[in-house]
N, C-alpha and C positions, 0 to 999 in steps of 0.2 A: 504494500500500500504506500502511495506517495502522498502523505499527509504531513503538513507542517506541524511541529510540536506546539506552536502557539499561533494566535491570530484567528480571524474569522468570527462569524456570528453563531457558529455551531456550539451546541452544549455538549462538551466532552464528558460530562457526568452522566449522559444518557445515551449509551451506545445502542444501536438498533441493528437487528439482523434482517436481511432481505434476500430475495432470490431473483436472479436475472438469467433467463435462458437455462433454467434448471440448475444453476450453480449458486451456492450461498456466498454472500458477501456481508461486510459490516460497514455501517456508517454511523452518523450521529444525528440527534435531534437538531433540526435547523437545516439539514441537508435537503437538496432535491435529489431525485433519482439520478439526474445527470451528474451532479457534483459528486455523489457517492460513487458512480461508475468511473468518473475521472480519477478520484482518489484511489480507486482499486485498480488503476491502470487498464481499464477496459476501453479499448479504442474502437473496436468494431461493434456497433449497436444496431445496424439494420442494413437494408438494401434499398436501392433506388427503384422507382416505379417501372420504368421502361426497360432499362438494360440490366437491372438487378446488380448494379455495381456496389461494392462494399462501401459503407458510409459510417462516419463517426460523428461525434458531437461537433457542431459548427459554431453555435451561438450559446448564449446563456439566458435566453428569454423566450417570449411567446412567438418570436419570429423564426424559431428553429424549424428548418425544413427536413432534417435528416433523422433525428433521434425520436422517431415515432414508435410507440410501444403499445402492446395489448396489456392493459392492467387487469390481471386475473383475480387479484385478492379483494377487489372492491366492486363487485357487480359485473365483472367481465366487460370492461369498457375498452372500446377500440380506438386506435389512432390518437392517443394522448401524447403530448410532448413531454419527454423525460425532463426537460428543463423546467416544467411547471408542476411536476408531481412531488408534493412534499413527502419526504421519506417517513415511513411509519413501520413499527415493528411488524414483522411478518409479511411485508409487502412482497408481492410476487408479480413479475412482469416478464414479457418475452418480446422479441423482435417481431415485426410484421413484414409481410410481403416477401417471405423467403420459405423455401422448402427443400430439404427437410429441416435445415437450420440456417442461421445467419452466416456461419463460417463456411458451410458447404451447401450452396444454393444451386440446385440443378437448373433453375430458370436463368442463371447467369449466362447460359448459352446465348441469350439475347445480345450480349456484348459482342459476340463473334458475328452475329447477324446484323450488326449495326448498319453496314452499308445498304442493307435491304430495308431499313426502317428509318428513313430520313423524315424530316418535318413534313407533315401532311400526307404521309404514305397511305394513311387510312382513307383519305378522300379518293385516292386513285385506285387502291387495291380492291376495296370492297364493292366496286361497281362491276367486277368481273363475274360474280356469281350472285344468286339470290341471297338476301341478308341472312336467312335462316342457316345457311351453310357456315357463315362466319360467327353468328351469334353464339353457337355452341362453345366455341373456343374463347370468344371475347368475354363471355360471362364468367368463365372460370378464371380468367386472368384479371378481370376488373376488380377494383377496390384494393384496399391495403389490409386493414385489420379485419377481424371476424365479428360479424354482428352478434350481439349477445342473445342467448337463447332463453335466459331466465328473465322473469319480470324485474324491473327496477323497483327495489323496495324503498328507495330514498324518497323523502318528502320535500316538496317544493312549495313556495308561496310567492305571491305578487304583492308589491307595495306601491302605492301612489304617494308622491312627495312633491311639495312645492317649496321653493326657496328663492331668495333674492338673487344670490350669486352661487354658481356651481364652479368649483375648481377641480379640474380633472388632472390628476398627477400630483404627487407629494414629494417630488424631488426638491432641491434647494430653491428653485425659482417658484415652484408651486407653493411651497411653504411660506416664502416671503410674501407672495400675493395674498395668501390666506391670512397671515398675521395682520396685515393692514386692513383687509376687509372685515375680519372679526372684530377689530378694535372700533369699527364704525357702528357696531351694535346691530347691523342688519343680519337677517338669516343667511347663514352660510353652510354650504355642504362641500365636503372634500372627499374625493374618491382617489384611491391609489391601488393599482393592480398588483403591486408587489406585496410580499408578506410583511415587509417593514418599510416605513417611510425613509426617505433620504436619497433615493435615486443613486447617482454615481458616487455620492459621498460614502455609501456603504462599503466601497472597496477602494476608493481613491483617498489618500490622506491629503486633505486641504485644510487651510485655516480660514475661518470666518470670524471676524471681530476678535481675532487673536485666540480663538478657541479651535480645537480640532473639529473638523466638520461633523463627525458623529455626535459630539457633545452639543454642538449648535442645533443639530436636528432633534436630538432628544429633548432639549429644552423647549424648542418651538412646538413640537408635538404635544408635550405635556401641557403647555399653556393653552393650546387650541382645544384639546380634549376636555379641559375643565370648564370651558365656556358653554353656557346654556344656549347661546345662539348658533352653535356649531354642531353640525351632524357629521361625524367622522366615520368613514367606511374604508377599512383596510382590506386588501386581498379582493378588490372589486374592480371589474373591468367594464369600462364604458364601451358598449358594443356598437351603438348607433346614435347619430344626432339627426333628429327629424325636424319637420316644420314646427314653427311657433316655439322654438327653444325647448323641444322635448328630447331629453337624453334618456336612453334605456341602458341600464347597467345590470351586470350580474354579480351578485355577492357570493363568493365561493366559501363554503364551510362557515356559515354564520356562527355567532356565539351560542345560539340555541342548539343544543346537541341533537335535537330531533330533526333539524333541517339540514338538508344537503346543500341547497342553493336557494337564493332569493332573487327574484327579478324586480328591479326598481324602475318605475316610470317616473321620471323626474322632470318637472316643469320649472324652469328657471327664467328670471328676467334677463340675466346676463350669464355667459359661460366663459370661463378662462381655461384655455386648453394649454396645459403644461405637460404634455405627454412625452417630451424629449425627442431624441433621435436614435436611430439604430445605425450601426456600422455596416457599410456595404463591402462586399468581397471584391478582391481583384480577380482579373480573368487571366488564367495561365494554365497550360496543360497539366492535368492531374490535380487541379485545385479542389477536387472532391474527395481525395483520398482520406481515410481515417488518420487522424493526426494533423490534418490541415484545419486550422481553427482561426476565427477572427481574433485579432490581437486584443480587442477590448474584452471579448469573452474570456480569453485566457487570464487577463488581469482580474476579471470578476471572480473566476474560480479560485484564484490565489488569494485575493483580498477579502472576499466574503466567506468562502468556505474552507480556506487553507488547504485547498486541493491543487496539486501541482500537475499540470497536464503533460509534462515532458521533462527530459533531463538536458537535452541538447537542442537548441532552437535556432532557426533562421527567421528573421523578421523581414517581411516584404511589404513595402509601403510606397505610397505616392503622396503622402501628406505628413504633417508634423505630429499627429496624435501618437503614433507608435513609439516615438522617442520618449514620451513621458512615462512609458511602462518599463523602460530599461532598468531603472533602479529597483522596481518591485520584482521583476523577474530575477535579477541577480540576487536579491535578498532571499528569494525562495529557493536558491540553489540551482537555478537553471543556467547552464553554460550557453551564452549567446554566441554562436559561431560567427554571425555577421548580420548586419542590416543591409539588405539589398533594396536600394532606393531607385525607383524609376526616374526620378527627377535628376536633371543635370546639376542643379545648384540648390541643395537643401539649405535652409537658413542657418546662420551662425549659431543661434541658440540651440538648435537641434544637434548640430555637430558637437557643440560643447557638452551637451548631455551624453552623447555617445562617448566622447573622450573621457569624461568623468567616470563612466561605467566601464571604461577599457573595452569598448566594443568596436570592432572594425566596421567601417561603412563603405559599401561599394555603390557609387552613384552611376546614373545613366545605365542601369543594368536591369535585366528582366529575367525571371525564372522561365526556363524553357522545358523543364521536365522535373517531375517528382518521382523519385525512386521508391519502390515498394508497392504492395497491392493491398493487403489488409491492415498495414500500418506503414507509416513513413520511415524510410531508411536513409533518405538523403535527397538533395536537389542538385540540379545543374542550372547555373545561370550563365548569361553571357553579357558582356559589355564591349566597349571599344577595344579592349585588350584581348578578347577571345572568350572562351568558355571555361568554366571551372565547376567541378563537382564538390559538394560539401556534404559530409555525413551528418545526419541529425535525425531526431525522432519527433520533432514538432516544427511545423511551419505556421507562424502567426502572420496573418496578412491584414492590411487595412487599406481600403480603397476610398476612404472618406466617410461622410455621414449623410444619412437620409433623414430629414425632418419627418416626423410622423404627423403628416397633414391629413390623415384619413378622416378624423372626426370633422375637421374644418371643411373638408370636401363634402362630407355627408350633408353638412348644413347649407350647401350651395356655394361655398367659397371657391374662388378660382385659384389656380396655382400659376406661378411664374418661375422661369429659370434664372437663378442667380449665378452669374459667372464667377464671382469671387469664391463662393463656397462649392461651386460645381454641383448644385442641388436644386431641386424644385422646392420652393418655399411658398408660404401663403401669399396670395395676391389680393384681388378685389374681394372684400368681405361681404358676407350675407348673414342675415339674422344678427343676434347679439353675441357673436363669437369673437373672442380675442385670443391670439396665440402669443406665448411668451417662451423665452429660452430656446432650447434646441428645437422645439416644434415650430419656432419662427425663424429657424436658420441662424440663431445666435449661439455660437459654440465657444463662448467665454463665460466663465462663472461670474466675473465682475459685471460684464455687460448684461448678462441674464438677470442678475439680481436688480440691477438698475432698471431694466425694462419691466420686470415684474412689479417693482415699486411704482413706476409711472402709470402702468396700466391699472393697477389696483386703485391708486389714488383717483384716476379719472373715472373709474366705475363707481367709487364711493360718491363722487360728485354727481354722477348720473342718477344713481338710485335714490340719493337723498337730496333735499333742497340745498343743503350746504355741507361741504366736506371738511374734514380736519385739515390741519396744516400739512404740507407735503412731508412725507416721512423721510427719515434718514436711511441711506442705503448702507447695508453692512459692508465693512471693509474686507478685502481679501488680499492674499499674498500675490506676488507677481506670477504670471503664467506665460507659458509659451504661446505666442500668437498662432492661431490656426491658419495654415497655408496648405494649398493643394494644387497639384498639376495633374489633370486627367490625361493619361497617355494610353491610348488604346493599343491592344496587341496587334502584331503583324497578322496579315491575312494568311490563310493556308498554314496554320500552325500544325506542327507535327505532334499529334495527340489531341485528345478531347479537352477543351476548355469550356467549363459550364457556366451558364448565366442563370439557369433555374435548376437547382440541385435535385429536388424531388422528382421533377418530370423529365430530367435528363435532357434539357435543352442546351445545345452548344452554340458556340459562335458560328459554326458552319450552318446550323439550322436557321439562324437569323439571316445570314447572308443568302441562303437559298430562298427564304420567304420573300426577301426584297427582289431577288432576281426573277421570281415568279409574279412580280408586280403587286405584292401585298405591301403597299407603301404606308397605309394608315397604321398607326401603332395599335389600334383596336383590332385590325385585321391580322397584323403580325402576331398579336397575343393569341388569337383564336387558331391561327394556322399552325403555330408552333407549340401552343399551350404554355408559353412563357408567362409567368405571373398567375397561373391558374392552380398552383399547388396550395397546400394548406397555409403557407405564409402569405399568400395572395400578393406576391411580388414585393413585399416590404423591403427585402434586402437586395433583390435582383432587378427590379424594374428600371432604375436609372441606368444600369448597364445595358439592358435591352434597348432603351431609348437612345443611349449613346451609340450603340452599334448600328442601329437603324440610321441615325443621323450621319454616321461615318460612311455607310453604304450609299446614302442618297446625296451626300455632300451638303447637308443642311445643318443649321444650328439646332441644338437640342430643344431650345425654346419653341422652335417652329414645329417640331415633332409633337410636343405636348405629352401629357400623361394619359394612361388608361383611366377609366372611370372607377373611382373608389366607392364601393357600396358596403352597406352594413351586411353582416356584423364585422367589426374590427378584428375579432378573434373568434374561433369556433365556439359555439355554445351548445349545451346539451338540449336534446329534445325534451328532457324532463322539465327543465326550467322554462322552456317555451310553453309547455302544456300546463305547468303549475299543478293545481289540484285537479284539473280536468284530465283524468286518466281512465283507462279502461273504456267502458261504455260512455263515459263523460267527455271523451276527447271530441267526438262529434255525436252528440246525443241523437239516437234514432227517434224519429217521430212515428207514432202509431195512431191507429184509428180504433174506434170501439169494436171493430170486427177483427182486429189483429189477433187477439187470443183465440178466437174461433178458427181463424185460418191456420194458426200454428198447431192447434189441437187436431185439425184435420189433415196434418202432414204436408201442408203447403211448403214448397221450396221458396223461401223468402229472399228478397233481394232489395237493394236500394234503388228507388225509382224516382229520383229527383227530389230536391228540397229535404233530403235526409229521411224521407218516408220509407219505412219497411213495408213492402207490398208483396203479395204472393206472386211469384214468377210463374208458377204453374202448380197444379194439384196432382201429383203422381199417385196412381194406385199401385198396389203390390205388383212388383215385377215390371212396371212400366218405365220406359226410358223417357227422357224429356220430349223427344220427338213424338213418341206415341201419345203422351199426355196432352201435348199441345194440339195434335191432330184430333183427338177425341173431343176436347173442349171446343175447338173451332167448328167441328162438325155439329156439335150440339146446338151452338148458336144459330147455325144456318138451317138446321132441320127441326129443332124442337125449342129449347129454351135455355138461356144462360143467365147468370147473375154475377155481377162484379161490384167491388167496393170502389166507388169513385170519390170517397171523402177527401183524398189528398188534393183534388183539384182546387185551384184558387177561386175564391168567391168574394166579390166586393159589392157593397151597396153604395150607390150614388144617389144623392137627393139634393134638390135645389132647383130654382127656376131656370138655371142655365145648363142643366145636365144634358139635355138633348144637343145643345150647341157643343158642349165638351166632347160628347161621343162622335159628333160629326167631324170634329177635328182629329180625334184619335184614330178613327176607323176610315177605311177607304170608301165605304158605302154609307148610305144615309141612315140615320136613326130618329130624326125628328118626325118622320111620318109613320113610325112604328105604332100600331094600335095598342092600347092597354090590354093586357092579357095574352100578348103574343111575344115571341122571341125572334131574334134574327142573328144569323151567323155573321161575324165581323172579322175583318183582317186588319191587324195593326202593323204598321211599318215603323222602321227607325227613320231618323232624319235623312239617311242616305238612300231611302227607298227600298231597303232590303227587308225581308220578312222578319218580324219581331215576335208576334204571337197571334193566335186566333182563338175564337171561342164564341159562345152564344150569350147574348145579352137579352134579358126579358124586361119588358116595361110593366112594372107592378102598379104604378099610378101615374098621374099626369106628369109629375116631376120626380118620380122615384123609379130607379132601375136596379136590376141585379145582374152583375157581370160575372162571367166565369172565364177562367184562363187556364193554361197548362200548369201542371204541378211544378215542374222545374222552373218555369218562368214567373211564377206567382210573385215572388219577392221583387224581381226586376220590374215587372209591370206595375206593381203598387208604387215602387219608388219613382218610376217614370211619371205616373199620373200625379203623384204628390208633388214632385219637383215642378211640373208644369203649372199646377194650381198655385204653388207658393212663390214661384220666381218668374214665370213667363206670362201666365194668364191670370193675373191677380184680380182682374175685373170680373171674372166668372164667379157666380155665386153657387158653389157646389160643395157639398159635404161628401167626403170620401171615407168609408169605414171598411176595414178588412174584417169580414165576418167568416173567413174560412174556418176558424176554429170553433165557430158556433154551430155549424151544420154538419150533419153526417149525410153522405150521399150514397145511394145504391141504385144500380140500374138493372132492370129486368128486360132482357132483349131476346128476340127470336120470334118465329111464327106463332108460338103459343103464349107470348107475353101477356096478351089481353086475357086469356083464359086463366092464367095463373093469378093475376090480380083479381079476377072475378071470384076466386075462391076465398078472398080475404074480405073481412067486414070493412066496408067503406061507404061514404056518402058521396063519393066523386063519381060522376057518370063517365064510363069508359067506352061508350058506344062510338059510332063513326063520326059524331059531331066533335069528338076530341081529336082535332087535326094535328098534323105534324107541325111542331114549333108552337103549339098552344101550351099553356100551363093552367092548372086549376088548384085551388086551395080547398082543403077539407080535412077529413080525419081518415086514418087508416088503422084498424084495430084499436079504435078509441084514442089514437095518438094524433095530434095536429100534424098535418103533412102537406107538402106541396108536390104535385105530380106534374112533370113536364114531358112533352113528346120530343125528346132529343135523342139522336142516334150517333154514336161514335163507332158503330159496327156495320152500319148499312142495313140493319134489320129493324123491324117494328120494335120500338124501345120505349120504356117508361122510366124516366129518372125520378127517383123518390128522395125528397129532402125532409129530414126530421131533425129535431134537436138531438144532440149527441147522446144524451142520457137514455133516449128511446131506441137508439140505433140497433143494438144487439137483439132486442125484443122483436123489432120489425123484421130484421134479417132472418132470424130463425123461423118466424111465422111464414115468411115468403118461401123459405126452403121447404118447410113442411107442406105448404099449399102447392108447391110445384113438383112434388115427388111423382105424382101420377103422369106428369108431362116430361119427366126426365130432366128436371132443372139441374144445371151443372155449374158449379163455381168456376169462374174464369180468371186466369192470371194475366199479368201484364205482357208476357211473351205471346200469349194467344191474342191479346188485343192488337199486338203488332202485326200478326198474320192477317187478322180481319181488316186492319187499316190498309195493308198493302193490296189485298184483294180489291178493295174499293178505290184504291188510288187516292186516298185522303192525304193531303199534303201536311207534312210535319215541319214547322219552322226549324226544329232542331236537327232535322235530317236533310230534307231537300233545301232548306234555307241555309246555304253555306257561306253567308256573308257576301255573296255575289248575286244570288237569285232574287229577281224582283217578281211581282205578281204575274206579269205577262209571261215571264220565263216559266213560271209554275203552272201555266194554263188557267189562271184565275182572273182573267180579264173581266169575267162576268160580275165580279164583286168589286171592281174599281170604278167609281163614279168620277170620271175626269171632268164632269160638268159642275161638280161642287166648287164653291169659291176657293176652298183650300182644305188640305188635310196634311198631317205630318207625312213627309216623303213625296208629296206631289211634285215639288220642284225637281227633285232628283229623278222621278219617273219621266218628266218632260225632257230632262237632259238625256236620259237613256234613249228616248225615242228620237231625239234630234241627232245624237251621235251615231245611232244605228250600228251597223256592223254585225258580225256573227256573235251570237250569244249561246250560252248553254241553256237548254230547255229540259223540263221534266218529261220523261218518256217512260213507257213500260218496256220490259225486255222479256222475251220468251226464248229461253235457251233451247238449242236443238236437242240437247240431251235433257229430256224432261225430268230427270232426277239428278241433275247436276247440283253439286254443292257450291253455291256462289257466296263469297264472303263480302260483307259490307265494305265499301271502300275500294273494291277491285277496279283496276284501271280499264278503260274502254279504248281499244285500238281499232284501226280499220281492218275489216275482214280481208282475207287473202285476195279475194276477187275485186276488192275496192282499189282502184288505181288513181282516183281523183283526189283522195285524201291521204294524209300521212301524219304520223305522230300521235300524241295524246289527244283523245277525243272527249273524254269525260270520265265519270266514275259512277259506280253503283252506290246508291244511297241507302237502299234497304232491299233485302232479298229473303225469301222463305220458300218452303214447300207448302203449297196450298192443297189441303186435303179435299176440299170441295171441287177443285179443278183437276186434282190428281197429277199435278206437275209443279215444277219450280217456276216461280215468277220473280220479277225484280222491278224496282223503280230505280231510275238513274237520271243523272244530269248529263246531257249529250249535246255537243255543239250542233246548232241548227236542228235540234231533234224534232221539232214540230213539223218540219218539212222532210223528214227521213223515215216516216212510218213505212214499214215494209222492207227497209234496207237491212243489211247484215252488219253486225259489229263483232269484234272479238273481245270477250271478257277475259282479261288476263289476271289470273289469281296467283297466289304464292305457290300453291300446290299443283294446280291444274288450270288449263284454259279451255274455253269452249266458245263456239259461235252462237249468236242469238239474233233473233229478229226484233227489230224495233217496232213498237206498237203504241197505241194510246195507253195512258197510264191507268185506266180503269179496266180491271179484268172481270169484274162480277157485277151484274145488275147495273149496267151503265146508265140507265135512265132513272135509277133511284126509286123504282116503284115499290120495292119491298119496305123501305123505311117509311114510306108515305101511306102504307096500307091501313 
């Protein structure tokens, strides 16, 4: 074990035993898993995703891309960063993405296949065969860790909090801002993602106001935590910054022992972002080898955990930061073989630091090779004098600093490229967000404390009517000025140089992407997957941007950054869900008939709006196809019954209700007689299908509207928005009564006879016409009956209060026994719909289809003054051109299995057309017709009845004849009987 005898924040009185990859090690309280592995000389911790190259610990924080582990001892959690896992007694973890183990990984054969796997190879390769051929292999290779099989027993909760000012980050600049803000007396909240406050002062010895930095931090924290106006959260990550100064944070391992994590929704008047910066890597061949570590990370392991990552080191840098670590490394017993500096002229202060530490410096030099595979054994560098090999077991490199501007960007803030620091820093501000210190591109402790003091003072003046006197800025010792020269590697390097470590993206991949004309940084990201790993490009993105700018010959500022999106760091599904777990994650909605359906063996399925509905009702030994065929045949030949309660139902009342309906629907409703219903089609503003349903006129100014189950919420929100924001002059009350009614439908040739067996005062004779409704009683229960058909058969829709529903349902079932009444599921309803060619906005409405394409011109009254979507329909007519129309398809193979979504191609004999012609929207086997039928969207389909097309499926293809989309009872005589 390479552990210093003194130093660090670990508790040497509390040794802890843990297991990694089946081997037992020892650490201390205060360690992370990563620091304990470093102290135990474990260099190989995992494998990369694509090439399965050996990888070691690279960083010391949440930006770690390599050291991902499966935590077995605490709920079997996958893909956790070893750098963020607190060490506990009995902790057990193993490497991910390797088989059979990290040291001998058979999938490392991918490294030898690398020439066949360049950036974007998947876009080209996977077009050669059907996707199913590749998916079998890809699914086995996809992912890193193993999904847990046991239920998460941890408890989570959510908290809402309001504050005047939120400070994110408790490093020295965050603490300085917090002290001034707390003294103002306003409500303050401080978040820090580390286990202890202090930031880089935890491992760098600096003096503030003549005190050691750690002592200054301790006093500041103690002072803040005793104040009543300060809420202090340690070990808490701010994951997202949203509109109206809403910050969401995750508190890990709260003080309450029964809680695993807590999700905070924080609304602040002002936000101070003091998240600091992370060190970026340098690009050189072999920069991913175990034993190659960021210089600042090595300093953290030594200063904070007393863990020494190597014995002989080479330091590789292009900036001044690495020189400040020389004294710390030497004191830890590391023999520094050389500083290899890319710059021609390092500053005098830096060279003096090297001279004092007796460390040789090689300038204008670059590392060309790292020797070793599973651990570093040496490097070869070259400069103007030639090449030289140096034996070492640790390479510490520093490519400069990347300000953590992610939260600032979440809030809508812009970034700009700062030439002096060679980094993207906060630019134009949005919302109440202020950045200070490293997050603002200020890499000086003295300047950072001054900036934090100024920002805090200005915020106090903003929040309060008058602020205190300007605060004194703490004094600091002299420091080495930050300077950097970004020098990009030569092209055509011998060996792989990585810019995204987890996804194995190399300099060659970036160059290839640009050569293939992916010049936008967003396109380069997606083509190469650079920046799409778990660190989300925090350490590698500036290098990707720099390489693209080098290839294009443009400034980095012109290239810009990719879009930073929440979350800032991965968060657990448990904390997202909170207390809503199990069936409470998405609570299933039921109807009064649901228990009856389940008791009768119905195959239940989610059918829109989270309703559990019967899919079909299988009898003993029946397959789904047999059950659906039996149910559909019963509806066509005898009688069926189904539960329509999930349908949306809205009551509209007021003197302007008819006008509202005229504007909502494509047809007229102001001339609808009381006691009658009318089918209506609702469009979006772009003229595309939105929803359809029947609306009844109950009184002169009172209407009852029905809509689809899945669309009910959207339709209600649509109408409510229009009444509240667009048509405020209309006097209409809108009430969602969906939950008040239970709906059941008796349908089929014997529907009237079944209802005739039930005690009712409602006349069911021929005077009860299609789309009429009547009020009365049914079995002594107040009920409303309507002649509405969603199956194309004689149908009666029955509406009763929910408390009466099960009684009425069982009465109807008993009354219909002699007529063979059959419960019908949603799958059967789909078959009946396709047979009748009824259009479904969710299927045939594909965000392109308009009513004319759907063959529904009969319901569009273009003579009305206006309705939603009319202008877009007029534009469609004016533009003209070939459009996709709804058609029917009769496959030549009458029992062909046709999948929804199958592509339509020209038939072999068709020579006038080529390419994609459309797709199947819905298909089924019709038991009443004894054959397969389908509805589809086909180019110019209304003029191609009788033509042949090829239905191209994943498993098989077949030709079909194009026909009208109504296959059964085209005149609708049965539902009007």
